[in-house]
Backbone as JSON, one array per atom type, in Angstrom:
{
  "sequence": "MKHAATILLALASLAVQAQPLRDPFARPAPPLRAASAEAEPDAPQHAPQLRAVMVAPGRALANINGQILAVGEWFGDYQLIKVEERGVTLSKRGVKSVLVLNEASRK",
  "N": [[-0.97, 41.79, -43.53], [-3.0, 40.88, -41.4], [-3.36, 38.51, -43.36], [-1.06, 37.09, -42.76], [-0.85, 36.75, -39.99], [-2.8, 34.97, -39.91], [-1.75, 32.72, -41.52], [0.51, 31.9, -39.37], [-0.98, 31.44, -37.55], [-1.52, 28.95, -38.62], [0.15, 27.6, -39.61], [1.42, 26.83, -36.16], [-0.55, 25.01, -35.48], [-0.76, 23.04, -36.84], [1.93, 21.98, -36.27], [1.57, 21.31, -33.07], [-0.61, 19.6, -33.6], [0.74, 17.44, -35.14], [2.63, 16.11, -32.92], [2.43, 12.93, -32.06], [-0.57, 11.22, -29.95], [-0.83, 10.23, -26.61], [-1.93, 7.01, -25.18], [-3.31, 7.09, -22.49], [-3.76, 4.63, -20.6], [-2.16, 2.88, -21.52], [0.08, 0.44, -20.8], [3.71, 1.5, -19.55], [6.3, 0.75, -21.56], [8.76, -2.01, -21.42], [12.16, -1.66, -19.7], [14.52, -1.6, -21.41], [17.05, -4.28, -20.43], [19.71, -5.29, -21.18], [20.56, -2.88, -21.03], [20.27, -0.84, -19.3], [21.36, -2.62, -17.43], [23.9, -2.37, -18.57], [24.61, 0.83, -17.86], [24.33, 0.79, -15.09], [26.39, -0.44, -13.92], [27.14, -1.04, -11.25], [25.14, -0.64, -9.22], [23.27, -1.25, -6.78], [21.28, -4.64, -5.82], [18.14, -4.45, -5.42], [16.38, -6.33, -2.99], [13.7, -8.69, -3.94], [10.18, -6.76, -3.16], [6.78, -8.18, -2.6], [4.06, -6.53, -3.28], [1.72, -6.42, -4.19], [-0.97, -8.13, -6.01], [-3.35, -9.24, -8.5], [-5.6, -10.64, -9.1], [-7.33, -12.11, -12.46], [-9.6, -13.39, -14.21], [-7.86, -15.1, -17.06], [-5.92, -13.12, -16.5], [-3.47, -12.0, -14.65], [-1.48, -9.78, -12.08], [1.68, -8.6, -10.72], [2.79, -6.54, -7.69], [5.96, -5.36, -7.27], [8.27, -4.33, -5.85], [7.34, -1.75, -6.4], [6.87, -2.11, -9.03], [4.91, -2.73, -11.87], [4.29, -5.74, -12.85], [3.46, -8.45, -15.11], [2.96, -12.05, -15.79], [5.72, -13.79, -16.82], [7.43, -11.32, -16.9], [10.22, -9.96, -16.26], [12.1, -8.73, -13.29], [14.51, -7.06, -12.73], [16.78, -9.49, -12.39], [15.6, -11.13, -11.89], [12.7, -13.67, -13.49], [8.85, -13.71, -13.17], [6.89, -15.82, -12.43], [4.4, -17.48, -11.85], [1.46, -16.45, -10.49], [-0.43, -16.2, -7.49], [-3.3, -15.85, -5.6], [-2.29, -15.18, -3.26], [0.27, -14.69, -3.19], [3.64, -14.8, -5.23], [5.53, -17.0, -7.54], [9.22, -16.58, -8.41], [11.86, -17.09, -10.3], [15.32, -17.06, -10.67], [17.65, -17.18, -12.0], [17.87, -20.11, -12.42], [16.37, -21.04, -9.98], [13.72, -21.26, -8.05], [11.93, -18.52, -6.17], [9.88, -18.07, -3.64], [7.67, -15.58, -2.78], [5.07, -14.4, -0.54], [2.21, -12.65, 0.3], [2.31, -9.94, 3.54], [0.59, -9.03, 6.63], [0.6, -6.85, 6.41], [0.89, -5.63, 3.85], [-1.77, -6.31, 2.43], [-3.63, -4.7, 3.6]],
  "CA": [[-0.77, 41.66, -42.28], [-4.44, 40.01, -40.88], [-3.02, 37.32, -43.58], [0.33, 36.81, -42.27], [-0.88, 35.84, -38.97], [-3.52, 33.21, -40.17], [-0.7, 31.62, -41.76], [1.06, 31.48, -37.91], [-2.06, 30.19, -37.11], [-2.06, 27.68, -38.97], [1.31, 26.76, -39.38], [1.53, 26.32, -35.2], [-1.75, 24.56, -35.27], [0.19, 21.88, -37.69], [2.82, 21.7, -35.25], [0.77, 21.3, -31.84], [-1.7, 17.98, -34.27], [2.08, 16.63, -35.26], [2.67, 15.24, -31.86], [1.39, 11.37, -31.63], [-1.3, 11.29, -28.75], [0.29, 9.03, -25.64], [-2.69, 6.21, -24.34], [-3.1, 6.95, -20.87], [-4.02, 3.63, -19.77], [-1.15, 2.15, -22.26], [1.55, 0.06, -19.9], [5.15, 1.88, -20.54], [7.35, 0.04, -22.21], [9.63, -2.36, -19.86], [13.29, -1.2, -19.56], [15.85, -2.65, -21.65], [17.67, -5.15, -19.63], [21.28, -5.24, -21.11], [20.75, -1.31, -21.55], [20.44, -0.33, -18.25], [22.59, -3.54, -17.06], [25.51, -1.86, -18.44], [24.64, 2.06, -17.32], [24.36, 0.83, -13.86], [26.88, -2.26, -13.38], [27.51, -0.91, -9.6], [24.01, -0.42, -8.77], [22.6, -2.7, -5.46], [20.1, -5.05, -7.15], [17.29, -4.72, -3.8], [15.59, -7.77, -2.8], [11.83, -7.85, -4.41], [9.27, -7.41, -2.47], [5.41, -8.17, -2.93], [3.64, -5.36, -2.38], [0.31, -6.62, -4.66], [-1.48, -9.12, -6.42], [-4.49, -8.93, -8.57], [-5.79, -12.62, -9.98], [-8.32, -12.33, -12.86], [-9.63, -14.39, -15.54], [-7.26, -14.56, -18.17], [-4.96, -11.8, -16.17], [-2.86, -11.87, -13.21], [-0.38, -9.38, -12.23], [1.95, -8.27, -9.06], [3.0, -5.75, -7.74], [6.88, -6.12, -6.59], [8.29, -3.16, -5.52], [6.11, -0.7, -7.12], [6.96, -2.17, -10.67], [3.42, -4.12, -12.49], [4.61, -7.37, -13.86], [2.55, -9.96, -16.33], [3.86, -13.35, -15.78], [6.68, -13.74, -17.8], [8.05, -10.47, -17.4], [11.29, -9.52, -15.71], [12.44, -7.98, -12.23], [15.94, -7.21, -12.2], [17.13, -11.15, -12.47], [13.61, -12.24, -11.13], [11.2, -14.0, -14.2], [7.95, -14.16, -12.97], [6.36, -17.35, -12.82], [3.27, -17.63, -11.31], [0.63, -15.04, -9.53], [-1.3, -17.06, -6.45], [-4.15, -15.17, -4.44], [-1.49, -14.88, -1.7], [1.52, -14.86, -3.1], [4.09, -14.9, -6.65], [6.68, -17.36, -7.91], [9.98, -15.84, -9.3], [13.24, -17.88, -10.84], [16.13, -16.36, -10.64], [19.13, -18.31, -12.96], [17.11, -21.3, -12.9], [16.29, -21.14, -8.46], [12.69, -20.61, -7.95], [11.58, -18.16, -4.98], [8.22, -17.55, -3.3], [7.35, -14.34, -2.41], [3.95, -14.13, -0.19], [1.86, -11.02, 0.8], [1.71, -10.04, 4.45], [-0.63, -9.01, 6.22], [0.99, -5.47, 6.13], [0.44, -5.38, 2.84], [-2.88, -6.51, 2.05], [-4.47, -3.57, 3.85]],
  "C": [[-1.77, 40.93, -41.15], [-4.06, 38.49, -42.16], [-1.69, 36.39, -43.17], [0.21, 35.95, -40.94], [-1.99, 34.55, -39.34], [-2.51, 32.42, -40.44], [0.34, 31.28, -40.78], [0.7, 31.07, -37.92], [-1.76, 28.82, -37.25], [-1.26, 26.67, -38.73], [1.67, 25.77, -37.36], [0.41, 25.54, -34.68], [-1.45, 23.26, -35.85], [0.7, 21.07, -36.62], [2.52, 21.0, -33.91], [0.12, 19.56, -32.77], [-0.04, 17.26, -34.52], [2.0, 15.66, -34.93], [1.78, 14.17, -31.88], [1.08, 11.68, -30.15], [-0.69, 9.91, -28.21], [-1.45, 8.32, -25.04], [-2.94, 6.61, -23.02], [-3.15, 5.95, -20.22], [-2.8, 2.36, -20.41], [0.2, 1.71, -21.35], [2.62, 0.69, -20.56], [5.91, 0.23, -21.15], [8.57, -0.64, -21.69], [11.21, -1.99, -20.34], [14.32, -2.14, -20.32], [16.93, -3.61, -20.71], [19.28, -5.23, -19.81], [21.68, -3.75, -21.46], [20.71, -0.91, -19.8], [21.23, -1.72, -16.67], [24.41, -2.4, -17.51], [25.23, -0.04, -17.87], [24.46, 2.02, -15.98], [24.95, -0.54, -13.31], [27.26, -1.5, -11.65], [26.3, -0.62, -8.42], [23.84, -1.87, -8.11], [21.59, -3.33, -6.16], [19.53, -5.23, -5.28], [16.52, -5.69, -4.31], [14.26, -7.31, -3.05], [11.51, -8.54, -3.05], [7.79, -6.94, -2.8], [4.6, -6.81, -2.25], [1.87, -5.46, -2.44], [0.07, -7.44, -5.13], [-2.7, -8.33, -7.09], [-4.47, -10.37, -9.6], [-6.91, -12.14, -11.0], [-8.33, -13.06, -14.01], [-9.4, -14.33, -16.48], [-6.03, -14.26, -17.82], [-4.61, -11.73, -14.99], [-1.5, -11.25, -13.48], [0.25, -8.68, -10.81], [3.01, -6.85, -9.15], [4.59, -5.71, -6.59], [7.73, -4.68, -6.82], [8.22, -1.87, -6.45], [6.13, -0.92, -8.98], [5.86, -2.98, -10.65], [3.96, -5.21, -13.06], [3.91, -8.29, -14.61], [3.17, -11.12, -15.49], [4.67, -13.38, -17.31], [7.93, -12.67, -17.91], [9.37, -10.65, -16.32], [11.14, -8.33, -14.63], [13.86, -8.13, -12.24], [16.7, -9.08, -13.19], [15.49, -11.63, -12.38], [12.98, -12.69, -12.76], [10.31, -13.58, -13.38], [7.3, -15.81, -13.3], [5.16, -17.38, -12.48], [2.82, -16.79, -10.56], [-0.34, -16.12, -8.94], [-2.02, -15.57, -6.56], [-3.13, -14.03, -3.49], [0.01, -14.62, -1.76], [2.3, -14.96, -5.02], [5.18, -16.16, -6.73], [7.78, -16.56, -8.85], [11.16, -16.62, -9.45], [14.14, -16.94, -11.29], [17.58, -17.39, -11.01], [18.35, -19.94, -12.38], [17.01, -21.98, -10.69], [15.08, -20.76, -8.19], [12.56, -20.48, -6.37], [10.07, -17.84, -4.87], [8.08, -16.6, -2.75], [5.67, -14.21, -1.88], [3.47, -12.63, 0.58], [2.02, -11.26, 2.38], [0.58, -9.49, 4.67], [-0.91, -7.36, 6.62], [0.04, -4.9, 5.01], [-0.5, -5.37, 2.28], [-4.23, -5.93, 2.22], [-4.56, -2.5, 3.05]]
}
């Protein structure tokens, strides 16, 4: 009986160890644009609102509607083109738009 319990414990620990560990600091994979567009064809497109920017040497990020984006990444139909200290530039089908941080979002 003791031997069977030891074997069951060993098998249970192997099952737990088989699950890969996730890096808590890794950025989640961006959603697939085509799949999300097909899954929600009637979903309303929210206007992008700039919440925050982070500019550091070699790295710039923007928080648009709660989504953290690096230059070149997409927010719906908008591509993030440029990040500056007080705003960002987005492009949608070749048309550029500039979002600027307002006083309320900077606090």
